[in-house]
All heavy atoms as an XYZ file, in Angstrom:
724
protein
N      93.278     78.612    124.666
C      94.717     78.591    124.585
C      95.208     77.181    124.889
O      94.820     76.570    125.866
C      95.262     79.597    125.593
C      96.721     79.649    125.678
S      97.098     80.951    126.890
C      98.786     81.101    126.682
N      96.081     76.695    124.024
C      96.630     75.363    124.261
C      97.864     75.476    125.139
O      98.523     76.503    125.183
C      97.010     74.686    122.927
O      98.002     75.479    122.287
C      95.804     74.543    122.017
N      98.124     74.418    125.846
C      99.293     74.425    126.722
C     100.443     73.716    126.030
O     100.251     72.764    125.282
C      98.982     73.734    128.060
O      98.572     72.392    127.798
C      97.896     74.465    128.815
N     101.626     74.180    126.308
C     102.830     73.571    125.763
C     103.202     72.400    126.665
O     103.410     72.579    127.868
C     103.945     74.622    125.733
C     105.218     74.102    125.122
O     105.610     72.957    125.341
N     105.871     74.948    124.361
N     103.307     71.197    126.101
C     103.616     70.037    126.941
C     104.988     70.145    127.614
O     105.190     69.596    128.694
C     103.555     68.849    125.989
C     103.589     69.413    124.622
C     103.102     70.826    124.706
N     105.914     70.873    127.002
C     107.222     71.032    127.630
C     107.106     71.842    128.911
O     107.739     71.514    129.919
C     108.220     71.699    126.673
C     109.604     71.958    127.253
C     110.248     70.661    127.758
C     110.487     72.657    126.244
N     106.289     72.872    128.908
C     106.117     73.691    130.111
C     105.589     72.827    131.251
O     106.074     72.913    132.387
C     105.184     74.894    129.840
C     104.863     75.637    131.127
C     105.818     75.835    128.812
N     104.629     71.982    130.949
C     104.083     71.090    131.979
C     105.167     70.158    132.524
O     105.247     69.915    133.733
C     102.919     70.279    131.410
N     106.032     69.658    131.645
C     107.103     68.762    132.095
C     108.140     69.509    132.923
O     108.693     68.967    133.880
C     107.741     68.061    130.905
C     106.713     67.108    130.243
C     107.324     66.270    129.201
N     108.060     65.180    129.857
C     108.732     64.275    129.188
N     108.775     64.302    127.878
N     109.383     63.329    129.833
N     108.412     70.752    132.552
C     109.337     71.560    133.346
C     108.750     71.806    134.732
O     109.439     71.676    135.744
C     109.658     72.895    132.632
C     110.495     72.629    131.372
C     110.380     73.858    133.568
C     110.656     73.834    130.463
N     107.463     72.141    134.790
C     106.797     72.404    136.073
C     106.870     71.208    137.010
O     107.001     71.370    138.223
C     105.330     72.787    135.852
C     105.147     74.171    135.284
C     103.685     74.475    134.982
O     102.866     73.547    134.805
O     103.363     75.673    134.917
N     106.779     70.006    136.455
C     106.783     68.799    137.295
C     108.179     68.215    137.484
O     108.335     67.212    138.177
C     105.865     67.711    136.697
O     106.389     67.326    135.417
C     104.432     68.196    136.569
N     109.171     68.822    136.844
C     110.527     68.308    136.943
C     110.794     67.122    136.045
O     111.795     66.429    136.212
N     109.906     66.876    135.090
C     110.049     65.710    134.221
C     110.721     66.018    132.885
O     110.916     65.111    132.084
C     108.666     65.099    133.954
N     111.082     67.272    132.644
C     111.738     67.617    131.376
C     113.161     67.076    131.384
O     113.898     67.262    132.354
C     111.748     69.132    131.184
N     113.558     66.399    130.321
C     114.921     65.872    130.259
C     115.952     67.009    130.291
O     115.735     68.076    129.719
C     114.973     65.146    128.910
C     113.547     64.912    128.533
C     112.770     66.028    129.150
N     117.037     66.748    130.950
C     118.096     67.759    131.079
C     118.611     68.202    129.710
O     118.901     69.366    129.495
C     119.228     67.182    131.922
C     120.264     68.184    132.303
C     121.224     67.571    133.275
N     122.158     68.572    133.747
C     123.180     68.312    134.508
N     123.383     67.083    134.920
N     123.988     69.261    134.880
N     118.747     67.282    128.774
C     119.245     67.630    127.438
C     118.257     68.548    126.710
O     118.669     69.416    125.946
C     119.525     66.375    126.605
C     120.196     66.674    125.279
C     121.501     67.481    125.393
O     122.258     67.308    126.354
O     121.749     68.308    124.486
N     116.977     68.389    126.958
C     115.993     69.297    126.371
C     116.190     70.710    126.913
O     116.143     71.691    126.167
C     114.559     68.807    126.662
O     114.391     67.515    126.069
C     113.512     69.752    126.102
N     116.441     70.807    128.223
C     116.691     72.116    128.826
C     118.008     72.699    128.323
O     118.121     73.914    128.118
C     116.680     72.003    130.347
C     115.346     71.554    130.953
C     115.489     71.359    132.455
C     114.241     72.521    130.620
N     118.999     71.840    128.083
C     120.273     72.303    127.535
C     120.067     72.869    126.129
O     120.623     73.921    125.789
C     121.280     71.158    127.513
N     119.255     72.205    125.329
C     118.946     72.698    123.989
C     118.249     74.047    124.069
O     118.548     74.966    123.306
C     118.075     71.679    123.228
O     118.806     70.462    123.108
C     117.702     72.185    121.845
N     117.329     74.176    125.003
C     116.644     75.458    125.204
C     117.648     76.557    125.538
O     117.595     77.657    124.982
C     115.602     75.329    126.320
C     114.868     76.612    126.712
C     114.048     77.146    125.547
C     113.986     76.354    127.924
N     118.589     76.259    126.409
C     119.612     77.255    126.783
C     120.443     77.655    125.568
O     120.711     78.839    125.361
C     120.511     76.698    127.889
N     120.838     76.678    124.759
C     121.635     76.970    123.571
C     120.850     77.835    122.580
O     121.391     78.768    121.993
C     122.106     75.676    122.908
C     123.172     74.909    123.688
C     123.322     73.497    123.142
C     124.493     75.655    123.661
N     119.584     77.531    122.409
C     118.757     78.339    121.512
C     118.560     79.750    122.057
O     118.648     80.733    121.314
C     117.409     77.655    121.273
C     117.537     76.401    120.453
C     116.238     75.642    120.277
O     115.261     75.906    120.994
O     116.211     74.761    119.412
N     118.331     79.858    123.353
C     118.117     81.176    123.947
C     119.363     82.046    123.878
O     119.277     83.271    123.840
C     117.631     81.043    125.386
C     116.198     80.559    125.489
C     115.242     81.475    124.743
O     115.190     82.670    124.973
N     114.502     80.896    123.812
N     120.534     81.415    123.823
C     121.778     82.178    123.692
C     121.775     82.991    122.402
O     122.398     84.052    122.334
C     122.980     81.236    123.742
C     124.283     81.946    123.619
N     124.764     82.786    124.599
C     125.195     81.963    122.631
C     125.925     83.286    124.217
N     126.206     82.804    123.028
N     121.088     82.513    121.388
C     120.962     83.246    120.117
C     119.727     84.152    120.119
O     119.771     85.252    119.587
C     120.855     82.278    118.946
C     121.962     81.293    118.828
C     123.183     81.911    118.241
N     124.134     80.862    117.917
C     125.417     81.002    118.039
N     125.922     82.119    118.449
N     126.216     80.011    117.740
N     118.653     83.696    120.702
C     117.382     84.430    120.633
C     117.390     85.686    121.504
O     116.931     86.748    121.070
C     116.211     83.495    121.038
C     114.914     84.263    121.198
C     116.056     82.381    120.014
N     117.887     85.574    122.715
C     117.826     86.707    123.652
C     118.510     87.958    123.095
O     117.901     89.029    123.083
C     118.369     86.309    125.038
C     117.394     85.340    125.709
C     118.604     87.535    125.918
C     117.932     84.684    126.976
N     119.756     87.868    122.597
C     120.375     89.082    122.059
C     119.635     89.640    120.843
O     119.534     90.861    120.669
C     121.788     88.644    121.673
C     122.036     87.392    122.418
C     120.695     86.749    122.616
N     119.099     88.752    120.003
C     118.352     89.215    118.825
C     117.090     89.951    119.246
O     116.755     91.009    118.689
C     118.018     88.033    117.914
N     116.379     89.404    120.220
C     115.171     90.073    120.713
C     115.517     91.421    121.334
O     114.826     92.422    121.105
C     114.448     89.205    121.743
C     113.704     88.039    121.112
O     113.610     87.975    119.869
O     113.224     87.177    121.875
N     116.595     91.460    122.105
C     117.007     92.717    122.736
C     117.297     93.784    121.684
O     116.850     94.918    121.794
C     118.222     92.498    123.636
C     118.624     93.759    124.378
C     119.727     93.483    125.397
N     120.058     94.708    126.099
C     120.936     95.613    125.660
N     121.575     95.412    124.520
N     121.176     96.700    126.357
N     118.043     93.401    120.641
C     118.338     94.355    119.563
C     117.055     94.832    118.881
O     116.907     96.017    118.574
C     119.278     93.723    118.530
C     120.713     93.651    118.984
C     121.646     93.236    117.848
N     121.276     91.970    117.220
C     121.678     90.783    117.638
N     122.467     90.676    118.697
N     121.308     89.692    116.999
N     116.135     93.918    118.643
C     114.873     94.295    117.997
C     114.084     95.268    118.867
O     113.542     96.262    118.362
C     114.035     93.040    117.711
N     114.013     95.007    120.165
C     113.286     95.912    121.060
C     113.942     97.287    121.124
O     113.260     98.308    121.130
C     113.162     95.309    122.463
C     112.283     94.088    122.530
C     112.609     93.035    123.365
C     111.128     93.977    121.763
C     111.796     91.910    123.447
C     110.309     92.862    121.834
C     110.652     91.826    122.674
N     115.275     97.323    121.153
C     115.963     98.619    121.164
C     115.721     99.376    119.863
O     115.538    100.598    119.871
C     117.461     98.424    121.403
C     117.840     98.000    122.816
C     119.318     97.664    122.897
C     117.468     99.085    123.828
N     115.699     98.662    118.761
C     115.406     99.290    117.471
C     113.998     99.886    117.475
O     113.796    101.029    117.044
C     115.548     98.270    116.335
C     115.179     98.798    114.999
N     115.990     99.650    114.287
C     114.078     98.603    114.249
C     115.392     99.957    113.152
N     114.237     99.331    113.106
N     113.044     99.130    117.979
C     111.666     99.626    118.045
C     111.561    100.821    118.994
O     110.811    101.762    118.732
C     110.720     98.507    118.475
C     110.523     97.418    117.423
C     109.820     96.206    118.030
C     109.752     97.948    116.228
N     112.323    100.801    120.074
C     112.309    101.939    121.004
C     112.836    103.194    120.318
O     112.290    104.288    120.509
C     113.150    101.620    122.242
N     113.870    103.047    119.513
C     114.428    104.195    118.797
C     113.462    104.728    117.747
O     113.399    105.929    117.515
C     115.758    103.818    118.137
C     116.857    103.573    119.134
C     118.101    102.994    118.491
O     118.102    102.581    117.339
N     119.177    102.940    119.265
N     112.697    103.849    117.146
C     111.740    104.271    116.117
C     110.510    104.933    116.725
O     109.812    105.658    116.040
C     111.301    103.074    115.281
C     112.416    102.539    114.409
C     111.921    101.501    113.485
N     110.923    102.081    112.602
C     110.247    101.402    111.711
N     110.447    100.117    111.576
N     109.363    101.974    110.941
N     110.255    104.684    117.997
C     109.048    105.192    118.632
C     109.224    106.536    119.303
O     108.505    106.845    120.249
N     110.163    107.334    118.827
C     110.419    108.615    119.491
C     109.232    109.558    119.445
O     109.102    110.437    120.287
C     111.661    109.310    118.896
O     111.461    109.471    117.493
C     112.918    108.498    119.162
N     108.333    109.388    118.482
C     107.140    110.244    118.414
C     106.148    109.904    119.517
O     105.326    110.740    119.892
C     106.477    110.114    117.043
N     106.237    108.699    120.023
C     105.361    108.269    121.116
C     106.233    107.755    122.256
O     106.648    106.589    122.244
C     104.376    107.179    120.650
O     105.122    106.134    120.042
C     103.351    107.712    119.665
N     106.513    108.608    123.230
C     107.410    108.207    124.331
C     106.952    106.945    125.062
O     107.790    106.159    125.516
C     107.398    109.418    125.261
C     106.986    110.560    124.405
C     106.086    109.986    123.353
N     105.639    106.741    125.153
C     105.149    105.549    125.850
C     105.594    104.281    125.129
O     105.949    103.291    125.759
C     103.612    105.562    125.974
C     103.070    106.693    126.801
C     102.906    107.999    126.004
O     103.116    108.022    124.768
O     102.585    109.018    126.633
N     105.566    104.315    123.798
C     105.998    103.149    123.021
C     107.498    102.930    123.223
O     107.944    101.792    123.414
C     105.661    103.329    121.548
N     108.260    104.001    123.168
C     109.711    103.875    123.391
C     110.002    103.289    124.760
O     110.840    102.387    124.899
C     110.392    105.241    123.253
O     110.359    105.662    121.922
N     109.318    103.798    125.773
C     109.519    103.295    127.130
C     109.185    101.813    127.224
O     109.891    101.047    127.884
C     108.666    104.076    128.133
C     109.129    105.509    128.313
O     110.246    105.842    127.867
O     108.353    106.295    128.893
N     108.091    101.420    126.571
C     107.665    100.024    126.595
C     108.737     99.117    125.991
O     109.122     98.099    126.586
C     106.346     99.861    125.838
C     105.886     98.441    125.704
C     105.399     97.748    126.808
C     105.952     97.789    124.485
C     104.982     96.432    126.691
C     105.538     96.470    124.358
C     105.053     95.802    125.459
N     109.249     99.479    124.821
C     110.249     98.638    124.176
C     111.587     98.671    124.906
O     112.307     97.669    124.926
C     110.393     99.005    122.696
C     109.218     98.547    121.879
C     108.371     99.459    121.278
C     108.934     97.196    121.742
C     107.270     99.041    120.541
C     107.836     96.764    121.017
C     107.007     97.685    120.409
N     111.916     99.780    125.526
C     113.125     99.822    126.356
C     112.972     98.902    127.567
O     113.925     98.237    127.976
C     113.419    101.251    126.796
C     113.970    102.109    125.675
C     114.175    103.558    126.070
O     113.979    103.911    127.258
O     114.537    104.348    125.182
N     111.758     98.861    128.130
C     111.470     97.957    129.250
C     111.654     96.495    128.816
O     112.259     95.688    129.527
C     110.049     98.211    129.754
C     109.591     97.265    130.820
C     110.030     97.416    132.131
C     108.718     96.238    130.519
C     109.598     96.538    133.127
C     108.298     95.363    131.504
C     108.732     95.515    132.812
N     111.130     96.164    127.638
C     111.284     94.796    127.136
C     112.754     94.469    126.882
O     113.217     93.366    127.197
C     110.472     94.603    125.850
C     108.956     94.646    126.002
C     108.283     94.506    124.637
C     108.446     93.587    126.956
N     113.495     95.424    126.336
C     114.925     95.213    126.086
C     115.672     94.975    127.398
O     116.573     94.130    127.464
C     115.513     96.405    125.333
N     115.293     95.700    128.438
C     115.923     95.505    129.746
C     115.635     94.101    130.277
O     116.510     93.467    130.888
C     115.436     96.563    130.733
N     114.439     93.605    130.032
C     114.107     92.240    130.438
C     114.950     91.211    129.707
O     115.387     90.214    130.294
N     115.192     91.445    128.429
C     116.048     90.540    127.657
C     117.482     90.596    128.172
O     118.168     89.572    128.233
C     116.001     90.887    126.171
C     114.653     90.627    125.519
C     114.239     89.170    125.531
O     115.084     88.288    125.298
O     113.050     88.909    125.768
N     117.943     91.796    128.545
C     119.293     91.924    129.107
C     119.404     91.116    130.400
O     120.389     90.411    130.624
C     119.629     93.394    129.350
N     118.371     91.191    131.233
C     118.368     90.434    132.483
C     118.372     88.932    132.198
O     119.103     88.170    132.840
C     117.143     90.797    133.327
C     117.111     90.120    134.673
S     115.599     90.433    135.621
C     115.599     92.202    135.707
N     117.573     88.513    131.235
C     117.543     87.090    130.875
C     118.911     86.635    130.381
O     119.383     85.552    130.737
C     116.483     86.846    129.803
N     119.553     87.470    129.585
C     120.885     87.139    129.091
C     121.899     86.989    130.207
O     122.753     86.097    130.171
N     121.797     87.858    131.214
C     122.712     87.781    132.356
C     122.532     86.481    133.137
O     123.484     85.953    133.712
C     122.477     88.969    133.288
C     122.877     90.303    132.694
C     122.355     91.484    133.489
O     121.698     91.293    134.539
O     122.594     92.619    133.045
N     121.332     85.982    133.156
C     121.037     84.771    133.939
C     121.176     83.486    133.133
O     121.122     82.387    133.693
C     119.632     84.884    134.515
C     119.560     86.028    135.506
C     118.216     86.211    136.091
N     118.279     87.312    137.055
C     117.255     87.807    137.672
N     116.057     87.310    137.457
N     117.388     88.797    138.522
N     121.348     83.620    131.839
C     121.373     82.450    130.971
C     122.561     81.535    131.251
O     122.415     80.312    131.215
C     121.372     82.878    129.499
C     121.352     81.735    128.495
C     120.082     80.891    128.660
C     121.449     82.280    127.088
N     123.724     82.097    131.548
C     124.905     81.254    131.774
C     124.678     80.318    132.955
O     124.961     79.122    132.873
C     126.169     82.116    131.947
C     126.501     82.790    130.618
C     127.343     81.269    132.426
C     127.616     83.797    130.678
N     124.125     80.838    134.044
C     123.854     79.989    135.212
C     122.834     78.898    134.862
O     122.989     77.743    135.271
C     123.362     80.829    136.382
N     121.804     79.257    134.093
C     120.804     78.269    133.678
C     121.464     77.199    132.809
O     121.245     75.994    133.016
C     119.654     78.945    132.914
C     118.684     77.980    132.302
C     117.829     77.234    133.091
C     118.620     77.818    130.925
C     116.923     76.335    132.528
C     117.734     76.925    130.351
C     116.888     76.185    131.153
N     122.272     77.637    131.850
C     122.932     76.688    130.954
C     123.835     75.740    131.743
O     123.820     74.525    131.517
C     123.726     77.445    129.893
N     124.611     76.289    132.671
C     125.499     75.447    133.476
C     124.698     74.446    134.309
O     125.112     73.294    134.461
C     126.399     76.310    134.342
C     127.480     77.011    133.534
C     128.343     77.946    134.353
O     128.016     78.217    135.530
O     129.352     78.423    133.803
N     123.555     74.866    134.827
C     122.706     73.951    135.600
C     122.153     72.830    134.714
O     121.825     71.755    135.214
C     121.555     74.721    136.246
N     122.103     73.081    133.411
C     121.625     72.074    132.458
C     122.762     71.251    131.868
O     122.560     70.453    130.964
C     120.867     72.753    131.322
S     119.376     73.602    131.837
N     123.993     71.492    132.364
C     125.132     70.736    131.888
C     125.836     71.342    130.677
O     126.634     70.682    130.029
N     125.533     72.597    130.354
C     126.159     73.283    129.223
C     127.221     74.226    129.776
O     126.903     75.127    130.542
C     125.118     74.083    128.406
C     125.793     74.838    127.270
C     124.030     73.164    127.876
N     128.455     74.013    129.374
C     129.527     74.890    129.838
C     129.422     76.244    129.130
O     128.809     76.367    128.065
C     130.886     74.272    129.533
O     131.107     74.248    128.132
N     130.042     77.250    129.735
C     130.051     78.574    129.108
C     130.757     78.500    127.754
O     130.338     79.154    126.795
C     130.727     79.589    130.017
C     130.609     81.004    129.498
C     131.102     82.042    130.488
O     131.435     81.702    131.628
O     131.147     83.215    130.099
N     131.783     77.668    127.645
C     132.490     77.503    126.369
C     131.560     76.940    125.309
O     131.495     77.452    124.190
C     133.720     76.582    126.546
O     134.577     77.156    127.517
C     134.449     76.370    125.233
N     130.823     75.895    125.650
C     129.879     75.305    124.685
C     128.793     76.311    124.331
O     128.391     76.411    123.178
C     129.261     74.035    125.253
C     128.296     73.369    124.295
C     127.731     72.084    124.848
N     126.663     71.586    123.999
C     125.691     70.797    124.417
N     125.669     70.379    125.678
N     124.756     70.399    123.599
N     128.349     77.055    125.310
C     127.296     78.032    125.077
C     127.745     79.086    124.068
O     126.973     79.483    123.197
C     126.903     78.699    126.400
C     125.734     79.664    126.365
C     124.437     78.938    126.051
C     125.618     80.372    127.705
N     128.980     79.529    124.172
C     129.444     80.611    123.311
C     130.057     80.141    121.999
O     130.222     80.943    121.090
C     130.462     81.500    124.059
O     131.547     80.683    124.503
C     129.814     82.187    125.244
N     130.385     78.849    121.879
C     131.007     78.375    120.645
C     130.133     77.410    119.855
O     130.395     77.179    118.685
C     132.349     77.672    120.924
O     132.118     76.545    121.772
C     133.333     78.620    121.557
N     129.113     76.869    120.462
C     128.254     75.897    119.794
C     127.313     76.600    118.832
O     126.673     77.573    119.200
C     127.448     75.120    120.839
C     126.797     73.887    120.256
O     127.444     73.105    119.595
N     125.523     73.724    120.512
N     127.205     76.107    117.597
C     126.210     76.698    116.708
C     124.807     76.454    117.242
O     124.576     75.521    118.014
C     126.430     75.967    115.382
C     127.187     74.739    115.718
C     127.924     75.008    117.004
N     123.910     77.299    116.834
C     122.526     77.192    117.292
C     121.966     75.825    116.908
O     122.113     75.388    115.765
C     121.690     78.304    116.666
S     120.032     78.417    117.329
N     121.318     75.140    117.836
C     120.698     73.853    117.494
C     119.635     74.038    116.412
O     119.288     75.150    116.055
C     120.053     73.413    118.816
C     120.752     74.179    119.865
C     121.168     75.474    119.235
N     119.153     72.933    115.927
C     118.120     72.976    114.885
C     117.018     73.946    115.273
O     116.638     74.043    116.433
C     117.552     71.576    114.688
N     116.521     74.659    114.316
C     115.528     75.698    114.567
C     114.119     75.127    114.676
O     113.148     75.842    114.573
C     115.576     76.752    113.471
N     114.007     73.849    114.892
C     112.689     73.244    115.050
C     112.198     73.437    116.470
O     112.986     73.662    117.385
C     112.762     71.749    114.718
O     113.627     71.120    115.609
N     110.872     73.363    116.681
C     110.352     73.496    118.034
C     110.926     72.433    118.958
O     111.214     71.321    118.525
C     108.851     73.299    117.873
C     108.569     73.427    116.411
C     109.850     73.100    115.696
N     111.095     72.781    120.215
C     111.608     71.829    121.196
C     110.476     70.864    121.537
O     109.379     71.277    121.884
C     112.103     72.559    122.447
C     113.265     73.464    122.076
C     112.493     71.581    123.536
C     113.711     74.378    123.182
N     110.770     69.603    121.431
C     109.770     68.577    121.746
C     110.275     67.751    122.914
O     111.399     67.281    122.886
C     109.571     67.681    120.526
C     108.940     68.408    119.360
C     108.771     67.452    118.176
N     108.344     68.197    117.031
C     109.152     68.788    116.166
N     110.452     68.702    116.316
N     108.680     69.453    115.138
N     109.458     67.581    123.924
C     109.898     66.746    125.045
C     110.103     65.319    124.589
O     109.395     64.824    123.728
C     108.751     66.864    126.058
C     107.603     67.471    125.340
C     108.121     68.102    124.082
N     111.110     64.691    125.169
C     111.378     63.283    124.799
C     110.884     62.355    125.867
O     110.562     62.731    126.948
C     112.889     63.067    124.602
O     113.558     63.466    125.784
C     113.389     63.840    123.402
C-alpha cells in the first residue's frame, strides 16, 4: 500500500492551510453525496438486514462528518458562507504544495 504524501504532511503539521481549505470545500460536496449513496444502498439491502445495518452505519458516519465539517472549514480559514456558496474546487486530486 502506498502512502498519500498529503496525509504525512497533515500528520506533521506541514500541510498548507489552503490545501486543507480546498479539502474542506471538496468534502462539503462529497459527504452529502456519500451519505445519500449509503442510505440508498441500505434501502436496497432489505433482504439482508446486516447489509442494511452496515450501510446505515456508514451513512451515520457521513452525517457526523458533515456536522463537524463547518468547524474544520473555519479552522482552515473557510467561512460558512464560502463553504455553502463556493462551487466545488477542481475535481483533481489534492496535491501538497
